[in-house]
C-alpha positions, 0 to 999 in steps of 0.5 A: 082754035077748035084744036086748042079748045079740044086740047084744053078740054081733054087736059081738064078731064085728065086733071079732074080724073087724077084729082078724083083718084087722089081724093078717093080713099077707102080707109078715110071713108070707112074711118069716118063711119067708124068714128060716127058709130064709136061716138054713138056707141060711147053714148050708149055704153060708157060713163066716167065712173068706170074705167072702160076702154073702147076696143075695135077689132077688124076682120076682112074677108074678100070685100067685106070688112067687119068691125067688132066694137066693145067696152072693156075694163079687164086687163086680161081680156084686153091682153087676149085681144092683142090691141095695140094702137090708141087715141083719146077721144073726149074722155074715152080711150079708144084702142084698136088692133089695126093702124090707120089715119085715125090712130097714132102710135103703138101702145104696149100692155103695160101702158094700156093697163093704166086705163083699165080696171084699177083693182087689176092694175094694183094686183099686177103691180103687187104680184107682177102677173096678169090677174085672172080674167074679170068680165063685166056682165052685160056689156053692150057690144056693137058689130059693124059690117062694111062691104065696099065702103057702105055699112051693110049691117049693124047689130047690138048684143050683150057680151 
């Protein structure tokens, strides 16, 4: 009886350990934090009158993951960032240069332009070229730095 109980106990420990290994996912944890801060960022910076898109850029160095989140409306700035993946979150379009569970299909520049500055888009349709850089003055940006899934630093600054 003791051997049977011991076998069941060991089997439960193994199953529990495997279950935790499946549930534990670094990207989902980080994605959840990014979503939280994107929503916070949107409430600070964006209003519906402007044709902003939220862009996310990710850099990794060792166990440090750094995200730069900005609001852009310039086609030329967007093109220089090489941002490809997108999703719609409420009334805002969010673009990112990394693909994970939060983001869907690839989007090319020509599709993305529709969500950016309307004057620049008209210029592009008329002249068949990317307009010269147009920068919004004093756009608040946010930098998030994660180390091993936990947010180490959050800073706001004007771009």
